[in-house]
Backbone as CSV, one residue per row, in Angstrom:
resi,resn,N_x,N_y,N_z,CA_x,CA_y,CA_z,C_x,C_y,C_z
1,MET,23.243,12.032,-18.886,24.003,10.900,-18.254,23.005,9.721,-18.329
2,PRO,23.537,8.565,-18.863,22.801,7.327,-18.903,22.471,6.776,-17.648
3,TYR,21.307,6.116,-17.552,20.838,5.459,-16.312,21.625,4.097,-16.106
4,THR,22.161,4.020,-14.908,22.854,2.716,-14.604,22.223,2.086,-13.416
5,LEU,22.084,0.780,-13.469,21.485,0.034,-12.342,22.496,-0.028,-11.200
6,THR,21.895,0.047,-9.930,22.684,-0.170,-8.783,22.981,-1.691,-8.753
7,PRO,24.058,-1.987,-8.041,24.387,-3.423,-7.919,23.242,-4.226,-7.269
8,GLN,22.545,-3.599,-6.300,21.454,-4.318,-5.522,20.337,-4.516,-6.515
9,ARG,19.993,-3.515,-7.282,18.768,-3.681,-8.248,19.216,-4.702,-9.339
10,HIS,20.383,-4.711,-9.807,20.880,-5.697,-10.771,20.771,-7.094,-10.187
11,ALA,21.248,-7.226,-8.904,21.203,-8.543,-8.270,19.796,-9.018,-8.155
12,ALA,18.879,-8.101,-7.795,17.505,-8.527,-7.618,16.802,-8.895,-8.880
13,ARG,17.163,-8.201,-10.002,16.662,-8.666,-11.274,17.203,-10.037,-11.677
14,GLU,18.409,-10.269,-11.470,19.080,-11.585,-11.667,18.477,-12.626,-10.872
15,ARG,18.071,-12.343,-9.626,17.352,-13.312,-8.754,16.040,-13.718,-9.427
16,VAL,15.223,-12.675,-9.902,13.928,-12.975,-10.442,14.117,-13.883,-11.722
17,ILE,15.115,-13.607,-12.613,15.379,-14.505,-13.728,15.787,-15.761,-13.385
18,ALA,16.620,-15.988,-12.273,17.086,-17.262,-11.864,15.938,-18.069,-11.219
19,GLN,14.936,-17.434,-10.639,13.845,-18.019,-9.984,12.600,-17.943,-10.768
20,ARG,12.706,-17.906,-12.076,11.615,-17.590,-12.992,10.422,-18.608,-12.686
21,ASP,10.653,-19.900,-12.526,9.555,-20.897,-12.339,8.825,-20.491,-11.064
22,ASP,9.556,-20.231,-10.043,8.843,-19.915,-8.801,8.037,-18.661,-8.844
23,VAL,8.584,-17.637,-9.445,7.856,-16.329,-9.654,6.591,-16.499,-10.427
24,THR,6.698,-17.241,-11.586,5.533,-17.479,-12.452,4.461,-18.372,-11.804
25,ARG,4.903,-19.326,-10.983,4.058,-20.150,-10.219,3.199,-19.399,-9.264
26,ARG,3.885,-18.472,-8.475,3.239,-17.666,-7.449,2.286,-16.790,-8.177
27,TYR,2.578,-16.195,-9.238,1.642,-15.296,-9.902,0.431,-16.092,-10.549
28,THR,0.677,-17.252,-11.142,-0.498,-18.002,-11.620,-1.313,-18.547,-10.490
29,ASN,-0.806,-18.714,-9.300,-1.535,-19.163,-8.187,-2.289,-18.051,-7.437
30,GLY,-2.199,-16.765,-7.931,-2.984,-15.760,-7.410,-2.251,-14.580,-6.818
31,GLU,-0.926,-14.627,-6.531,-0.302,-13.634,-5.979,-0.205,-12.467,-6.965
32,SER,-0.313,-11.219,-6.455,-0.339,-10.107,-7.405,1.094,-9.747,-7.931
33,LEU,1.037,-9.173,-9.062,2.325,-8.767,-9.715,2.996,-7.639,-8.698
34,LEU,2.242,-6.791,-8.225,2.834,-5.758,-7.317,3.507,-6.375,-6.087
35,SER,2.792,-7.385,-5.449,3.367,-7.980,-4.304,4.576,-8.695,-4.727
36,LEU,4.632,-9.397,-5.807,5.940,-10.033,-6.229,6.987,-9.107,-6.507
37,ALA,6.716,-7.947,-7.076,7.739,-6.839,-7.361,8.299,-6.398,-6.023
38,HIS,7.460,-6.299,-4.945,8.012,-5.832,-3.690,8.832,-6.872,-2.984
39,VAL,8.388,-8.166,-3.079,9.115,-9.258,-2.495,10.513,-9.415,-3.144
40,TYR,10.621,-9.245,-4.452,11.856,-9.404,-5.073,12.655,-8.054,-5.321
41,ASN,12.063,-6.911,-4.777,12.748,-5.700,-4.968,13.054,-5.223,-6.259
42,VAL,12.034,-5.474,-7.199,12.195,-5.007,-8.577,10.989,-4.099,-8.956
43,GLY,11.093,-3.332,-9.930,9.960,-2.553,-10.405,8.786,-3.294,-10.985
44,ASN,7.476,-2.928,-10.708,6.368,-3.721,-11.307,6.354,-3.602,-12.791
45,SER,6.758,-2.519,-13.395,6.769,-2.495,-14.849,7.845,-3.374,-15.382
46,TRP,8.978,-3.492,-14.786,10.024,-4.395,-15.219,9.537,-5.786,-15.081
47,LEU,8.902,-6.190,-13.992,8.353,-7.557,-13.907,7.317,-7.827,-14.865
48,ARG,6.471,-6.866,-15.155,5.349,-7.038,-16.165,6.013,-7.268,-17.623
49,ASP,7.080,-6.544,-17.850,7.831,-6.807,-19.091,8.334,-8.173,-19.161
50,ARG,8.808,-8.666,-18.104,9.410,-10.029,-18.133,8.180,-11.108,-18.301
51,PHE,7.100,-10.904,-17.724,6.032,-11.754,-17.909,5.670,-11.795,-19.321
52,ALA,5.578,-10.619,-19.954,5.274,-10.553,-21.424,6.332,-11.357,-22.266
53,GLU,7.573,-11.146,-21.896,8.659,-11.706,-22.559,8.511,-13.235,-22.357
54,TRP,8.097,-13.754,-21.335,8.034,-15.095,-20.966,6.734,-15.724,-21.326
55,ASP,5.927,-15.002,-22.015,4.544,-15.439,-22.386,3.654,-15.848,-21.289
56,ILE,3.705,-15.186,-20.215,2.860,-15.355,-19.034,1.678,-14.403,-19.323
57,PRO,0.378,-14.954,-19.381,-0.675,-13.956,-19.624,-0.976,-13.157,-18.322
58,LEU,-1.082,-11.964,-18.607,-1.303,-10.958,-17.428,-2.844,-10.911,-17.173
59,ARG,-3.164,-10.739,-15.902,-4.522,-10.681,-15.487,-5.105,-9.346,-15.889
60,THR,-6.456,-9.384,-16.130,-7.223,-8.074,-16.390,-7.451,-7.464,-14.976
61,ARG,-7.900,-6.293,-14.957,-8.175,-5.674,-13.690,-9.243,-6.451,-12.880
62,SER,-10.199,-6.934,-13.638,-11.242,-7.740,-13.056,-10.755,-9.027,-12.437
63,GLU,-9.927,-9.655,-13.156,-9.335,-10.853,-12.666,-8.421,-10.749,-11.474
64,SER,-7.758,-9.563,-11.446,-6.966,-9.155,-10.246,-7.788,-9.037,-8.974
65,VAL,-8.959,-8.401,-9.176,-9.791,-8.155,-8.013,-10.342,-9.481,-7.458
66,LYS,-10.740,-10.375,-8.370,-11.255,-11.695,-8.040,-10.129,-12.437,-7.369
67,ALA,-8.972,-12.389,-7.757,-7.816,-13.090,-7.157,-7.634,-12.556,-5.780
68,ALA,-7.682,-11.335,-5.567,-7.513,-10.641,-4.338,-8.579,-11.191,-3.359
69,TRP,-9.730,-11.231,-3.760,-10.821,-11.571,-2.902,-10.860,-12.994,-2.472
70,ARG,-10.139,-13.888,-3.323,-10.138,-15.354,-3.029,-9.335,-15.515,-1.675
71,HIS,-8.442,-14.588,-1.309,-7.580,-14.685,-0.213,-8.153,-14.200,1.058
72,VAL,-9.295,-13.612,0.908,-9.986,-13.001,2.082,-11.013,-14.020,2.600
73,ARG,-11.024,-14.288,4.007,-12.003,-15.142,4.473,-13.411,-14.646,4.365
74,LYS,-14.313,-15.542,4.156,-15.713,-15.163,4.002,-16.270,-14.254,5.150
75,THR,-15.762,-14.570,6.355,-16.293,-13.777,7.443,-15.774,-12.265,7.440
76,GLU,-14.680,-12.078,6.719,-14.072,-10.786,6.603,-14.577,-9.945,5.571
77,GLN,-15.320,-10.530,4.502,-15.797,-9.987,3.380,-17.058,-9.001,3.781
78,VAL,-16.983,-7.797,3.465,-18.112,-6.900,3.699,-18.774,-6.535,2.378
79,SER,-20.064,-6.771,2.358,-20.919,-6.471,1.207,-21.040,-4.977,1.075
80,THR,-20.959,-4.568,-0.137,-21.290,-3.119,-0.451,-22.712,-2.876,-0.801
81,PHE,-23.474,-3.997,-0.795,-24.812,-3.890,-1.132,-25.564,-3.358,0.047
82,ARG,-26.340,-2.332,-0.107,-27.166,-1.792,0.952,-28.621,-2.249,0.860
83,ARG,-28.902,-2.907,1.974,-30.397,-3.435,2.069,-31.212,-2.317,2.583
84,PRO,-32.427,-2.248,2.194,-33.378,-1.112,2.663,-33.706,-1.470,4.057
85,ALA,-33.944,-0.425,4.849,-34.199,-0.547,6.337,-35.646,-1.044,6.445
86,ASP,-35.843,-1.905,7.463,-37.227,-2.563,7.641,-38.131,-1.520,8.266
């Protein structure tokens, strides 16, 4: 039996396509692809395919981590570097 989209999922995909400029702006400003997929209720692989189709460069894993850390306040960042005890 072939896979068919539910009307809700189809509407969500259409909304992403209609709001393409906003979606790509949010991604290029640092929002993660996964969070955008959750906000718009679409699959992250589907959204990744749209970015590739729209020629939006995807972040590497390293770039994604750096973008995530930019949104954390300096006081909340915990170093994983262990200093020797005095």
